[in-house]
C-alpha positions in Angstrom: -12.3 96.3 -20.6 -12.6 100.1 -20.9 -8.8 100.4 -21.2 -8.8 97.8 -24.0 -11.5 99.7 -25.9 -9.5 102.9 -25.6 -6.4 101.2 -26.7 -8.1 99.6 -29.7 -9.6 103.0 -30.7 -6.2 104.6 -30.5 -4.7 101.8 -32.7 -7.5 102.2 -35.3 -6.8 106.0 -35.5 -3.1 105.3 -36.1 -4.0 102.8 -38.8 -6.3 105.3 -40.5 -3.6 107.9 -40.3 -1.1 105.6 -41.9 -3.6 104.7 -44.6 -4.3 108.4 -45.4 -0.5 109.1 -45.7 0.1 106.1 -47.9 -3.0 106.7 -50.0 -4.2 110.3 -49.7 -7.6 111.3 -50.9 -7.9 112.1 -54.7 -7.3 115.7 -55.6 -10.6 117.2 -56.8 -10.9 119.5 -59.8 -12.1 122.5 -57.8 -9.0 122.3 -55.6 -6.6 122.1 -58.5 -8.4 124.8 -60.4 -8.0 127.1 -57.4 -4.3 126.3 -57.2 -3.9 127.0 -61.0 -5.4 130.4 -60.4 -3.8 131.4 -57.0 -1.9 129.5 -54.3 -3.5 131.5 -51.5 -6.9 130.8 -52.9 -6.1 127.1 -52.8 -5.1 127.5 -49.2 -8.5 129.0 -48.5 -10.0 126.0 -50.3 -8.1 123.6 -48.0 -9.1 125.5 -44.9 -12.7 125.4 -46.0 -15.5 127.8 -44.9 -18.6 127.1 -42.7 -21.0 128.8 -45.0 -22.3 129.1 -48.6 -23.4 132.4 -50.2 -27.0 132.5 -51.6 -25.7 132.4 -55.2 -23.6 129.3 -54.4 -26.5 127.6 -52.7 -28.7 128.4 -55.7 -26.2 126.8 -58.1 -25.9 123.7 -55.9 -29.7 123.3 -55.7 -30.1 123.8 -59.4 -27.5 121.1 -60.2 -29.1 118.6 -57.7 -32.6 119.3 -59.1 -31.5 118.9 -62.8 -29.7 115.7 -61.9 -32.8 114.2 -60.4 -35.0 115.5 -63.3 -32.7 113.7 -65.8 -32.7 110.5 -63.8 -36.5 110.7 -63.7 -36.7 111.1 -67.5 -34.3 108.2 -68.0 -36.5 105.9 -65.7 -39.6 107.0 -67.7 -37.9 106.8 -71.1 -39.0 110.3 -72.0 -37.1 113.1 -73.7 -39.3 115.7 -72.2 -40.9 116.4 -68.8 -43.8 118.7 -67.9 -42.5 121.9 -66.2 -44.8 121.4 -63.2 -43.4 118.0 -62.6 -39.9 119.4 -62.9 -40.7 122.1 -60.4 -42.0 119.5 -57.9 -38.7 117.6 -58.2 -36.9 120.9 -57.5 -39.0 121.5 -54.3 -38.2 118.0 -53.2 -34.5 118.5 -53.9 -34.7 121.8 -51.9 -35.8 119.8 -48.8 -32.4 118.1 -48.9 -33.7 115.1 -46.9 -31.1 112.7 -48.2 -28.2 115.2 -48.0 -25.7 114.9 -45.2 -26.0 117.9 -42.7 -22.5 119.2 -43.7 -23.5 119.4 -47.3 -26.9 121.1 -46.9 -27.2 124.7 -48.1 -29.6 127.6 -47.4 -31.1 129.3 -50.4 -33.0 132.6 -50.1 -36.4 133.0 -51.6 -35.1 135.4 -54.2 -32.4 132.9 -55.4 -34.8 129.9 -55.2 -37.1 131.8 -57.6 -34.1 132.1 -59.9 -33.5 128.3 -59.6 -37.1 127.7 -60.4 -36.9 129.9 -63.5 -33.7 128.0 -64.7 -35.4 124.6 -64.2 -38.5 125.7 -66.1 -36.5 127.1 -69.0 -34.3 124.0 -69.1 -37.2 121.6 -69.5 -39.4 123.8 -71.8 -36.6 124.9 -74.2 -35.0 121.5 -74.7 -35.6 117.9 -75.7 -33.0 115.7 -73.9 -31.3 112.8 -75.7 -31.5 110.6 -72.7 -30.3 107.6 -74.8 -26.9 109.3 -75.1 -26.5 109.9 -71.4 -23.6 107.8 -69.9 -23.7 109.2 -66.4 -25.1 112.0 -64.3 -22.9 113.6 -61.6 -20.7 110.5 -61.5 -17.2 111.0 -60.0 -14.4 110.0 -62.3 -11.0 109.2 -60.8 -7.7 108.6 -62.7 -4.0 108.4 -61.7 -1.4 111.1 -62.3 2.3 110.4 -62.1 5.2 112.8 -61.3 8.8 112.5 -60.1 9.4 114.1 -56.6 12.5 115.9 -55.5 14.2 112.7 -54.5 13.7 111.2 -57.9 11.0 108.9 -56.7 7.9 108.2 -58.9 4.8 109.3 -57.1 1.3 108.3 -58.2 -1.6 110.5 -57.2 -5.3 110.4 -58.1 -7.4 113.3 -59.4 -11.1 113.3 -59.7 -13.9 115.3 -61.3 -17.7 115.1 -61.3 -19.2 116.2 -64.6 -22.8 117.4 -64.5 -23.7 115.1 -67.3 -21.6 112.9 -69.5 -23.0 112.0 -73.0 -21.7 109.8 -75.8 -22.4 111.9 -78.9 -20.6 109.5 -81.3 -18.6 106.3 -80.9 -15.4 108.3 -80.4 -16.8 111.6 -79.0 -17.9 112.5 -75.5 -19.8 115.6 -74.4 -19.7 117.2 -71.0 -22.8 119.1 -70.2 -22.1 121.9 -67.7 -24.9 123.9 -66.2 -24.3 127.7 -65.7 -27.0 129.4 -63.6 -26.1 132.9 -64.4 -27.3 135.8 -66.5 -23.8 136.7 -67.6 -22.5 135.2 -70.9 -18.9 134.9 -71.9 -17.8 137.0 -74.9 -18.3 135.2 -78.2 -16.5 136.0 -81.5 -18.6 136.3 -84.6 -16.3 133.8 -86.3 -14.6 131.4 -83.9 -10.9 130.8 -84.8 -8.8 127.6 -84.7 -7.3 129.0 -81.4 -10.9 129.1 -79.9 -11.5 125.5 -80.7 -8.1 124.4 -79.4 -8.0 126.5 -76.2 -11.6 127.2 -75.5 -11.2 130.9 -75.4 -14.9 131.4 -76.3 -16.2 129.4 -73.3 -16.6 131.1 -69.9 -13.6 132.1 -67.8 -14.2 128.9 -65.7 -14.6 126.8 -68.8 -10.9 126.7 -69.9 -9.7 124.6 -66.9 -12.8 122.5 -66.9 -12.6 121.5 -70.5 -9.0 120.4 -70.2 -9.5 118.6 -66.9 -12.6 116.7 -68.0 -10.9 115.8 -71.3 -8.1 114.2 -69.3 -10.3 112.2 -66.9 -12.8 111.1 -69.6 -10.1 110.0 -72.2 -8.2 108.2 -69.5 -11.4 106.5 -68.3 -12.7 105.6 -71.8 -9.7 104.8 -74.2 -12.0 104.7 -77.2 -12.9 108.4 -76.8 -10.9 110.6 -79.3 -12.4 114.0 -78.5 -14.3 115.6 -75.6 -16.6 118.6 -76.0 -17.4 120.9 -73.1 -20.9 122.2 -73.7 -21.7 125.1 -71.3 -25.4 125.7 -71.1 -26.9 128.9 -69.8 -30.6 128.1 -69.3 -31.6 131.7 -68.2 -30.3 132.9 -71.5 -31.0 129.8 -73.6 -27.4 130.0 -74.9 -24.7 127.4 -75.4 -20.9 127.7 -75.5 -18.9 124.8 -76.9 -15.1 124.0 -77.0 -13.4 120.7 -78.0 -10.2 119.0 -76.9 -8.8 116.1 -79.1 -6.7 113.2 -77.9 -3.5 114.5 -79.6 -3.5 117.2 -77.0 -3.8 114.8 -74.1 0.0 114.3 -73.6 0.6 118.0 -72.9 -2.5 118.3 -70.7 -1.4 115.3 -68.7 2.1 116.6 -68.2 0.8 120.1 -67.2 -1.6 118.4 -64.7 1.3 116.5 -63.2 3.2 119.7 -62.6 0.1 121.2 -60.9 -0.3 118.1 -58.7 3.4 118.2 -57.8 3.1 121.8 -56.9 0.1 121.0 -54.6 1.9 118.3 -52.8 5.0 120.4 -52.3 3.0 123.3 -50.9 1.2 121.0 -48.5 4.3 119.3 -47.4 6.3 122.5 -46.9 3.3 124.5 -45.6 3.7 127.2 -48.3 4.5 129.8 -49.3 0.9 130.4 -50.3 1.5 133.4 -52.4 -1.5 135.3 -54.0 -1.7 135.7 -57.8 -3.9 138.7 -58.8 -6.3 138.5 -61.7 -9.9 138.0 -62.8 -10.3 135.1 -60.4 -10.0 137.4 -57.4 -13.7 138.2 -58.0 -14.5 134.5 -57.2 -12.3 134.2 -54.1 -14.0 132.6 -51.0 -12.0 134.7 -48.5 -11.2 138.0 -50.2 -10.9 139.9 -46.9 -8.0 137.6 -45.9 -6.0 138.5 -49.0 -3.1 140.9 -48.6 -3.5 142.4 -52.0 -5.1 145.8 -52.4 -7.9 146.4 -54.9 -5.5 148.2 -57.2 -3.2 145.1 -57.2 -6.1 142.8 -57.9 -6.9 144.9 -61.1 -9.8 143.3 -63.0 -10.7 141.1 -60.0 -10.8 144.0 -57.5 -14.6 144.0 -56.9 -15.6 141.7 -54.0 -19.0 142.9 -53.1 -22.2 144.4 -54.6 -21.5 147.6 -52.6 -18.0 147.9 -54.1 -19.4 147.3 -57.6 -21.9 150.1 -57.1 -19.1 152.4 -55.9 -16.9 151.5 -58.9 -19.9 152.1 -61.3 -20.5 155.6 -59.7 -16.8 156.5 -59.9 -16.8 155.4 -63.6 -19.7 157.7 -64.3 -17.9 160.6 -62.6 -14.7 159.8 -64.4 -16.5 159.8 -67.8 -18.0 163.2 -67.0 -14.6 164.6 -65.9 -12.9 163.2 -69.0 -15.6 164.8 -71.2 -15.2 168.3 -69.6 -11.4 168.1 -69.5 -11.4 167.2 -73.2 -13.5 170.1 -74.2 -11.4 172.5 -72.1 -8.2 171.1 -73.6 -9.4 171.5 -77.1 -9.9 175.3 -76.5 -6.4 175.6 -74.9 -4.7 173.6 -77.7 -6.4 175.8 -80.3 -5.0 178.9 -78.7 -1.6 177.7 -77.3 -0.7 174.5 -79.1 -0.2 170.9 -77.9 0.1 170.1 -74.2 2.9 167.9 -72.9 2.0 164.8 -71.0 4.3 163.4 -68.3 5.3 159.9 -69.3 8.1 157.7 -67.9 9.1 156.0 -71.1 8.6 158.4 -74.0 7.7 162.0 -74.7 3.9 162.4 -75.3 1.6 165.3 -76.1 -2.1 165.8 -76.4 -3.6 167.8 -79.2 -5.0 167.7 -82.7 -3.3 165.3 -85.1 -3.8 163.9 -88.6 -3.2 160.2 -89.0 -2.0 158.2 -92.0 -5.6 158.1 -93.5 -5.9 161.9 -93.3 -8.5 161.8 -90.5 -8.3 164.5 -87.8 -8.4 163.4 -84.2 -7.9 164.9 -80.7 -6.0 162.8 -78.2 -2.6 161.8 -76.9 0.2 160.9 -79.3 4.0 160.6 -79.5 5.2 163.8 -81.3 7.3 163.5 -84.5 6.5 159.8 -85.0 6.6 158.5 -88.5 3.0 157.6 -88.7 1.5 160.8 -87.3 1.7 164.3 -88.8 0.9 167.2 -86.5 -1.6 169.8 -88.0 -0.1 173.3 -88.3 -2.2 176.4 -87.6 -0.7 179.3 -89.6 -2.9 181.9 -87.8 -1.8 180.6 -84.4 1.9 180.6 -85.4 1.6 184.3 -86.7 0.0 185.4 -83.4 2.7 183.6 -81.4 5.5 185.3 -83.5 3.8 188.7 -83.0 3.5 188.1 -79.3 7.2 187.2 -79.1 8.1 190.4 -81.0 6.0 192.5 -78.6 7.7 190.9 -75.6 11.1 191.6 -77.0 10.2 195.3 -77.7 8.9 195.7 -74.1 12.2 194.3 -72.8 14.2 196.6 -75.0 12.3 199.7 -73.8 12.7 198.7 -70.2 16.4 198.2 -70.6 17.0 201.6 -72.2 14.8 203.3 -69.6 
């Protein structure tokens, strides 16, 4: 009997393996977003980590608490909720009684206080249109089709879980995305058409999110003609909005198919998982494993608070050095003329110059360029000519002995 049980268990495992190979798990937005940024970062995502940082844990608890707060308001049919009741819901969410052990997080007191502040500001600063809510943290899954290297059509599923999905109009959906951070993305005083089309005025993470969610929402709800990503920063009380319309869906879907194809090929061939440096390096889950140096990571070089403090101190020193060197150079240039700067592509100098508008500036420039006129100092030129005559006279006397 024992042998039969072992044999059956072995058979079940084989069947499960075949099922996974024939119908793999849907690719999640977070995985595809990592791959879009950096193949090596996607490999780290596949490998997983046995920990969460305190800021990550705070974000997870905040999302869970706000989801339950909105569900409570929907059950009560209310657009507002007392802040104390919202905080009680937060504390209950922080107990994580119904959360599987593998998904539980540990949040420090300092970060839990930040979560509490975010929850209180959310419920006191807003009235929620609960009648427009379609779903809360509901996973949406849609198929993506690509052609593999053998010419076969492959159908894969991708999935995303918006924080809140709302129906603003009959043909417009809104994705509400919580951002528990003090930092705000840059905002132009007058948003351009490019901003609306590409979401350049949402956060750095928002660009991929808005296009991904537009795809899964429009594919799930054919009547939807536009999807708005509304990033909400409760700590600041600010909102960033970007819109994707259905006419852009064809390109988004084809680009997503390329990304899914790349994922499957990397997994099948086991790499190469090459790193791609950039701003996203600052969000990497395993920065120590990355072979890139801080200089190669450029704007994503900082991976810790200690490193950030060191960079800040170095910047202060660099500013002071620049200030002192500039003052010293001004004196030298006044007495001896412009100073050559070593450059690989073109001849450059640093000194005083007069630009097209007639303004006088001190700094580097390309000499004899059409749009810059160098300022002449008659007194300096006279002194230099006199000095040259004096040197020639000394040489003549030395030669005649």
